[in-house]
BALODREN-943270 format. One record per residue (C-alpha): x, y, z; residue in three letters. Coordinates in steps of 0.25 Angstrom, whole numbers, padded with zeros to 4 digits, always signed. Layout:
N
XYZAla/...
This chain:
349
-0095-0120+0055Met/-0084-0127+0047Ser/-0074-0135+0054Ala/-0060-0129+0057Asn/-0048-0133+0048Val/-0034-0136+0053Val/-0022-0132+0044Lys/-0008-0135+0046Arg/+0003-0127+0038Leu/+0018-0131+0038His/+0028-0120+0036Leu/+0039-0125+0026Val/+0052-0118+0023Glu/+0048-0106+0032Val/+0052-0102+0046Asp/+0039-0102+0054Pro/+0044-0090+0061Leu/+0042-0082+0049Leu/+0027-0086+0048Ile/+0024-0085+0063Tyr/+0032-0073+0066Gly/+0040-0069+0078His/+0034-0076+0090Arg/+0022-0080+0081Asp/+0017-0066+0079Gln/+0013-0068+0065Phe/+0005-0081+0069Leu/-0002-0073+0080Arg/-0006-0062+0070His/-0012-0072+0061Ile/-0019-0080+0072Gln/-0025-0066+0077Asp/-0030-0064+0062Ala/-0036-0077+0061Phe/-0042-0080+0075Pro/-0051-0092+0070His/-0039-0099+0065Val/-0030-0106+0075Gln/-0015-0105+0071Ile/-0005-0114+0077Val/+0010-0114+0073Ala/+0019-0125+0077Arg/+0033-0124+0071Gly/+0031-0124+0056Ala/+0016-0129+0056Asp/+0004-0120+0057Ile/-0009-0125+0061Tyr/-0022-0118+0057Leu/-0036-0121+0062Glu/-0049-0114+0059Gly/-0059-0111+0048Ala/-0055-0116+0034Ala/-0055-0102+0028Ala/-0047-0095+0039Ala/-0037-0107+0040Val/-0035-0105+0025Ala/-0032-0090+0026Ser/-0022-0093+0037Val/-0016-0104+0030Glu/-0014-0095+0017Gly/-0008-0084+0026Leu/+0002-0094+0032Phe/+0005-0099+0018Leu/+0008-0085+0013Asp/+0017-0081+0025Leu/+0025-0094+0022Thr/+0026-0091+0008Ser/+0031-0077+0011Leu/+0041-0082+0022Ala/+0047-0092+0012Lys/+0049-0080+0002Gln/+0058-0074+0013Gly/+0047-0063+0017Lys/+0049-0059+0032Glu/+0035-0058+0036Leu/+0032-0046+0045Ser/+0020-0043+0055Asp/+0014-0034+0044Thr/+0015-0045+0034Asp/+0008-0054+0043Ile/-0003-0044+0046Arg/-0005-0041+0031Tyr/-0005-0056+0027Phe/-0015-0060+0038Thr/-0025-0049+0035Glu/-0024-0054+0020Met/-0027-0068+0025Ala/-0039-0063+0033Gln/-0045-0055+0023Glu/-0044-0064+0010Gln/-0039-0077+0015Gly/-0024-0074+0011Gly/-0018-0069-0002Ser/-0006-0071-0011Asp/+0003-0062-0002Ile/+0015-0069-0006Ser/+0015-0062-0019Gln/+0020-0049-0012Leu/+0033-0056-0009Tyr/+0036-0062-0022Ala/+0052-0062-0021Pro/+0054-0057-0035Lys/+0043-0047-0036Lys/+0048-0033-0038Gln/+0038-0022-0037Tyr/+0047-0010-0038Phe/+0060-0007-0045His/+0067-0002-0032Leu/+0079-0004-0024Lys/+0071-0006-0012Lys/+0061-0017-0012Gln/+0047-0012-0011Val/+0036-0023-0011Lys/+0021-0022-0008Pro/+0017-0026+0006Lys/+0002-0029+0003Thr/-0006-0034-0009Leu/-0012-0020-0009Gly/+0002-0014-0011Gln/+0005-0024-0022Glu/-0008-0020-0029Glu/-0004-0006-0028Tyr/+0010-0008-0034Ile/+0005-0016-0045Gln/-0005-0005-0049Ala/+0007+0005-0049Met/+0014-0004-0059Gly/+0003-0005-0069Arg/-0005+0008-0068Ser/-0001+0022-0071Asp/-0010+0028-0060Ile/-0012+0021-0047Val/-0020+0025-0035Phe/-0015+0019-0022Gly/-0026+0021-0011Ile/-0025+0016+0003Gly/-0022+0019+0017Pro/-0009+0024+0023Ala/+0002+0014+0024Gly/-0001+0006+0012Thr/+0011+0010+0004Gly/+0004+0018-0006Lys/+0015+0029-0007Thr/+0027+0021-0005Tyr/+0024+0010-0015Leu/+0020+0021-0025Ala/+0033+0028-0023Val/+0040+0014-0025Ala/+0033+0012-0038Ala/+0037+0026-0043Ala/+0052+0024-0039Val/+0052+0010-0045Ser/+0046+0016-0058Ala/+0057+0027-0058Leu/+0068+0016-0056Arg/+0063+0008-0068Arg/+0063+0021-0076Arg/+0048+0020-0079Glu/+0046+0034-0073Lys/+0056+0046-0073Asn/+0051+0052-0060Arg/+0042+0051-0048Ile/+0033+0062-0044Val/+0027+0060-0030Leu/+0015+0069-0027Val/+0007+0072-0014Arg/-0005+0082-0011Pro/+0000+0092-0001Ala/-0011+0089+0009Val/-0009+0084+0023Glu/-0018+0085+0035Ala/-0023+0099+0030Gly/-0010+0106+0030Glu/-0006+0115+0019Ser/+0008+0116+0012Leu/+0008+0131+0014Gly/+0008+0129+0029Phe/+0020+0121+0030Leu/+0034+0127+0031Pro/+0045+0127+0021Gly/+0046+0128+0006Asp/+0038+0120-0004Phe/+0046+0107-0003Gln/+0046+0108+0012Glu/+0031+0110+0012Lys/+0028+0098+0003Val/+0038+0088+0009Asp/+0029+0084+0021Pro/+0018+0080+0011Tyr/+0028+0072+0002Leu/+0036+0065+0013Arg/+0029+0051+0011Pro/+0034+0052-0003Leu/+0048+0056+0000Tyr/+0048+0045+0010Asp/+0044+0034+0000Ala/+0054+0039-0010Leu/+0066+0040+0000Gln/+0063+0025+0004Asp/+0063+0021-0010Leu/+0074+0029-0016Leu/+0083+0035-0005Gly/+0086+0049-0001Ala/+0097+0051-0011Asp/+0089+0046-0023Arg/+0077+0054-0019Ile/+0085+0067-0019Arg/+0091+0064-0032Arg/+0078+0060-0038Ser/+0072+0073-0033Phe/+0083+0081-0039Asp/+0082+0075-0052Met/+0066+0077-0052Asp/+0065+0062-0053Ile/+0056+0062-0040Val/+0047+0073-0037Glu/+0038+0075-0025Val/+0027+0085-0025Ala/+0014+0090-0020Pro/+0002+0087-0029Leu/-0002+0101-0031Ala/+0011+0103-0039Tyr/+0007+0092-0050Met/-0002+0101-0057Arg/+0002+0104-0071Gly/+0012+0094-0072Arg/+0014+0081-0081Thr/+0021+0070-0075Leu/+0028+0061-0086Asn/+0036+0048-0083Asp/+0033+0049-0068Ala/+0028+0041-0057Phe/+0019+0050-0049Val/+0013+0047-0035Ile/+0002+0055-0029Leu/+0002+0052-0014Asp/-0008+0055-0004Glu/-0018+0057-0015Ala/-0030+0057-0006Gln/-0026+0072-0003Asn/-0027+0076-0017Ser/-0040+0082-0023Thr/-0047+0076-0035Ile/-0042+0088-0043Gly/-0027+0085-0039Gln/-0029+0071-0042Met/-0033+0074-0056Lys/-0022+0083-0057Met/-0012+0073-0052Phe/-0016+0062-0061Leu/-0016+0070-0074Thr/-0001+0074-0071Arg/+0003+0060-0076Leu/+0011+0061-0089Gly/+0016+0050-0098Thr/+0023+0038-0092Asn/+0018+0042-0078Ser/+0012+0034-0067Arg/+0005+0039-0054Ala/+0001+0033-0041Val/-0009+0040-0032Ile/-0009+0036-0017Thr/-0018+0040-0006Gly/-0027+0036+0006Asp/-0041+0041+0005Val/-0043+0040+0020Thr/-0032+0051+0023Gln/-0037+0063+0015Ile/-0033+0076+0020Asp/-0041+0085+0010Leu/-0052+0094+0016Pro/-0062+0086+0009Asp/-0059+0071+0008Ala/-0069+0069-0003Asn/-0060+0078-0012Glu/-0048+0068-0012Ser/-0043+0065-0026Gly/-0040+0051-0022Leu/-0054+0048-0018Val/-0061+0055-0030Arg/-0051+0050-0040Ile/-0054+0035-0038Gln/-0068+0034-0045Pro/-0063+0043-0056Ile/-0051+0034-0060Leu/-0055+0021-0054Gln/-0057+0014-0068Asp/-0047+0022-0076Val/-0037+0012-0083Pro/-0023+0014-0079Gly/-0027+0019-0065Ile/-0027+0010-0053Glu/-0032+0012-0039Phe/-0026+0003-0028Val/-0033+0003-0014Tyr/-0024-0001-0003Leu/-0030-0005+0011Thr/-0026-0005+0026Pro/-0021-0019+0023Arg/-0010-0013+0014Asp/-0005-0005+0025Val/+0010-0008+0028Val/+0013+0001+0040Arg/+0010-0004+0054His/-0001-0014+0055His/-0009-0004+0064Leu/-0010+0006+0052Val/-0019-0004+0045Gln/-0028-0005+0058Arg/-0028+0010+0059Ile/-0032+0012+0045Ile/-0043+0002+0046Arg/-0048+0008+0059Ala/-0049+0022+0052Phe/-0056+0015+0040Asp/-0066+0008+0050Asp/-0068+0021+0057His/-0071+0029+0044Thr/-0080+0018+0040Met/-0088+0019+0053Gly/-0089+0034+0052Glu/-0093+0034+0038Ala/-0103+0022+0038Gly/-0096+0016+0026Gly/-0082+0011+0021Pro/-0070+0019+0024Ala/-0063+0026+0013Pro/-0054+0018+0005Thr/-0052+0026-0008Gly/-0059+0016-0016Gly/-0061+0001-0018Glu/-0051-0007-0010Thr/-0045-0019-0017Arg/-0055-0028-0009Glu/-0067-0020-0015Gln/-0060-0020-0029Lys/-0056-0035-0030Thr/-0063-0042-0019Gly/-0050-0045-0012Ala/-0042-0038-0002Pro/-0029-0032-0007Gly/-0017-0028+0000Gly/-0001-0040+0004Gly/+0018-0034+0010Pro/+0036-0020+0004Glu/+0028-0008+0001Gly/+0030+0003+0011Lys/+0019+0012+0016Pro/+0018+0026+0011Glu/
């Protein structure tokens, strides 16, 4: 067994409270995550003792946190949990890139930035490819970031309109069984898209955009026969489309249009989950130039930290029942690149 190493870190030009957290809550979380490394904080000095590799991971984590604090980033408990998990799984990563002060991801009045490295990968893909699939669990910001990209393209005058689409399939209910006229029937299915738009544009701007047909929200079934030119089109909850509907949607794209398709293959509400268009389309289009698949993971969840644990618990349960890996919708970033993905102002869908 190799001997323990001892490392001393000295915090310079940064308030230790920003790194340690209120009543040392950040320190306690890091200590719990690295039980084989003894962490002792005395004023601006941090002493680490343990195996060399583990100490190096914790040292890198504190250096990253210090760098962020110097940039003016106010660290949260969610940030600490995310960064600590990254340090555990890959010995740290360049998380500071997410907070480059002059880096602008969207042309919006409201600042929207990725909260994880997975979200950053997703945003970059939307900027370079005409068709992007964002696949991952709830709470990873798939819908919100896609709407942010669409609004940004509209403000830059890169696109003339936004078309937001969703399958009208929810927990076995049918539109025909809901009360009201057509708009009242489809509104519950499209509410998450309305919410994202309102957060980014405001109620008055949304109303004007709808009146001028600049923004359109519609069920997937109403896309048949249309050609969408100069548009940013988003298909949300795509796991509830069939392969036929998926083909129909993708072939609606006209000149100078872009599409983002989002979904979670673990939440399929179709009678036969094997018929999900989001599942079946991946091997068909995986190698087509100009089309990208981005796989977000529980690490990219930016809701309550228990949501990550709930998702992982369900994945583990599914794996145990099936005797194999839980469905992810395709290769994860770890499988594709050999390194974990996922680093923190994207908002969950």
